[in-house]
N, C-alpha and C positions, 0 to 999 in steps of 0.2 A: 401373120394371120392366125387367128384363134379358131380351133375346130368348132367351138361353141357358136361362133358367129355364123359359120357355114351351116351348121345344123338348124339354127333359127331361120336363116335365109331360105333354105330349101323347104322347111316345113311351112313357112309363111307363104311361099310361092304355091305350094300344094294346096293349102287350105284357103288361100286368097282372103285371109283374115288373121290379124295379129292376135285377137282374143282366142280364136280356135287353135292357132299354132301354140299359144301359151298353154292352153289346156292339154293339148296332145303331148307336149314336152314336160308337163308338170312344172312350168315356170310361171312367173308373173308376167303380165303384158308389158310393164315397163322394162323388164329384163330383156324380152324379145326385141322391143323397140331399140334398146341400147345396143344390142348385138348388131342389128341391121345398120344403125347409125355409124357404129364403129367400122363396119365393112364399107359403107359409102364413103366415109372419110379416108379410109385406106386407099381407095381407088379414085377419090375425088369425083364420084359419079352418083347420080340418083338412080336407085335400083327399083323403087316402087312408086307408083302414083296412087294416091288415095281416091276412092270413088264413093258414091253414095251407098254402096252395098259392101264395101270392103277395100281391098287393095288389088292393084294389077301391076305386073312387071312392066317396066319401061323397055325400050328397045335394048338399051345396055344391059338391063336386068335379064331379059330373055337370052341374050348372048351368053352372059355370065352363067346363067342357070344351065344352059345346054352344055357348056364346057365343064362346069364344076360338079354337076350331079354324078356323073360316072366316077369322077375322081374321089368324091366323098364316099360313094359306095365302096370303092377300093380301100379307102382308109378304114371304113368299118370292118371290112373283111380282115385287114391286117391286124386291127385291134383285137378281133376275136381269135385270130391265130396266136397272137402273143399271150392272150389269156389262157389258151389251151397249153401253150408252152410252159406258162407259169404253173399250171396244174400238175404238169409232168415233172416239175423240178421240186423235190421235197424241201421243206424247211428242216435244217439239221439243228437240233437242240442238244446242247451239252448239259450234263447234270452230274451232281455228286451221287455216289452209290445209294445213300440213304434216301435221297429224294426220288431216285429212279424206282426204288422199292415201295416207298410208302406215300409218295405225293403225286407223281406223274401218272401212274397207270390209270387211275379213274378218269383223268382228263384226256388221255390219249385213246383210251378204249371206248369210253362212254360219250365222248364228245369229239368234235373235229372242227377245224377251221374250214369254213365254206370254200370249196374249190381248191383246197390245198392239202397235200399229204405232209405228214410229219415223220421224221426219223430221229430217234434218240440215241445219243452216244454218251457213254459213261467214262468219266475220268476221276481220279482219286482225290484231287485237291482243287480248291477254287483258283489257286494260282495257275495251275495247268489249264483249266478251263478258260480263264481270261487270256492266257497266251494263245490258245487255239482260236479264240474269237478274234484277237488282233491279227492273227495270220490268215483269217478268213476261211479256216477249216470248219468253223462252226458259225451258224447264223445268229444264234442266241444262246445264252447260258443261264442256268439257275445256280447261283453261287452265294457264299457268305458275303454280305454287303461290305464288310470291312476290307475286302480285297479290291473294291471297285474304285477306279480313279474318276476324277471329274470329267475327263474327256469322253467318257462312255455314257450312253443313255441308260437309265435304270429306273425301276419302280419296285419298291419294297412289296413283297407278297405276304410275308408274315414274320412275326417275332416270337421266339419261344425260349424257354429256360431249359435246364438240364436236369436229368434224373439219375440217381444212383440205383443200380440194379443188384439185388441180393438173392441168394437162394431162399426159398420159402421158410426154412427153419432158422434163419438168421436171428440174432438177438435183437435186431432193430425192427422185428416184424410188428410190434405194437405201435410203432411210430407212424405219424401221418406225413412227416417231412423230415429232412435231415440237413445238417450243416456240413460244409466242406471240411471244417476242422474236426468233425466227428469221424472222418474217414482216414485220418492220418495213420492210424494203426492197422488199417486194412491192407491186404495184398491187392494191388490194382492190376486189372487186366486191360491192356490197350491193344488197338490194332497196330500192325506194323506200319512204319513210315513208308511213304508219305500219307498223312491223314489229317484233315482239318481238325476233327474232334480231338484227336490225340494231342495235337499242338496246343489247342485251346485249354484242354484240361490240365496238362502239365504246367502251362503258364499260370493257371489259376492256383494250383498247389504252390508254385514258387512264390507267387504274390502273397499268399496266405502264410508263408513261412513254415509250412508243415508238409514236407514231401511224404508220399506214402511209404510205409515201412518196406514194401517190396513191390516190384513191377515185373509183369510177365507179358511178353508180346504174343499176340495171337494173329493168325492169318486173317486177312480181310474176309468179310461175310458174316453170317450169323453163327459161325462156329464159336464165337466168343460167348454166346448165350449158353451153349452147351457146357462150356468151361465153368461158367458161373453156377449153373445148376449142379455140376459135379463137385462144387465146393472148392474150386481152385482159386477163388478170389471174387472180387466185385468188379463192376465196370461202371462207367458213366457215359450216358448217351443223350442225345437231344430228346426233347419232350415228344416230338413227332414219332420217333422210333419207339419210345416207351408206351405210347398209346396203342401200339400194335403188338404187344407182348401177351395179350389175353390168352392165347393158345398154349403158352409156356408156363411151367410151374416156377415162376419167378416173381419177386417182389420189387416194385419200382417206386422210389420215393423222390419227390421233388427236392432239389437242393436250393435252399432259400438265402444263402449268403454269398453268392457269386457276384463278382464286380460287374458282369455284363451278361446279356442274353445273346442268343444266336439270331441274327437277322438274315433272312433269305430274300434275295432280289432277283428279278428278271433283268438281264443286261443284254443290250445289243449295241451295234455301232450305227444302226439306222433308226431314226425316230419313227418313221412310218411303219416299219416292221415291228418295232417294239410296241407301238400303240395297238397294232392289230393283234399281237399275241396277248398283250395285257387285257384287252377287251374280251378275248376268247376265254382266258383263264378266269377273270372275275365274273363273267356272265355264267360260266359253268358253276362257280362257287356259290353264286347267289341262287341259282336254280336248285342246286343240291341241298340248300339249307331251308328251302321253302316247304 
């Protein structure tokens, strides 16, 4: 038995009119009629008589209404209780450090999913995030799309390139862009493993056949930018990070000859949750650009 059938039956009994019941429930009259016919077929009984001014319950209909109305009211109470429980249980979103810093805050602070709280957890790599998602320690993740298997629900959020970051007095300061092959003689600063960007950049240098002349590991976080400003070397970061360096005395140039860009996707194991989160993210993005 479908709960929609019961709601249509109870409202039709209250209104004594299919058209008025349809209006009250914001449904079409054919939909109300179908719900009631389904209920009558289920019990093999006639529940309403048509009259010149509307509809009236049959004797069977009156008995059914007397018994089912309090049950339906209890179902509505349970439904509301479960919605309150859902509000109290936060959606746990996992993300990479760079996305937590430059992408998520404006969405979690300035916007919210109706009736739902959000908690953000940070892990260093997409592989770790996907593993946590599969183990159900996270409800959704923001990760590099290349790590996502077909068994998971995903939607791409954005695609971006990479930028090389130099001190302001670097001899490339007159350039508007750079090639990866131009950077082979530079001392490269990278984050300590594990790190998605580190893995990607080193793979790109290897594919180009021009490894950097020297490489220094720096602790995770923005310490790497201080090292660049101090002249210890250059670094390579996603475009999203580069757009947020305006407060630092650094030069960021887009790299134009890489084989691939970084694609970031929202990933979940549940289609319904994924669609809900994706709608929330895209609606905020659209409103922010208007």
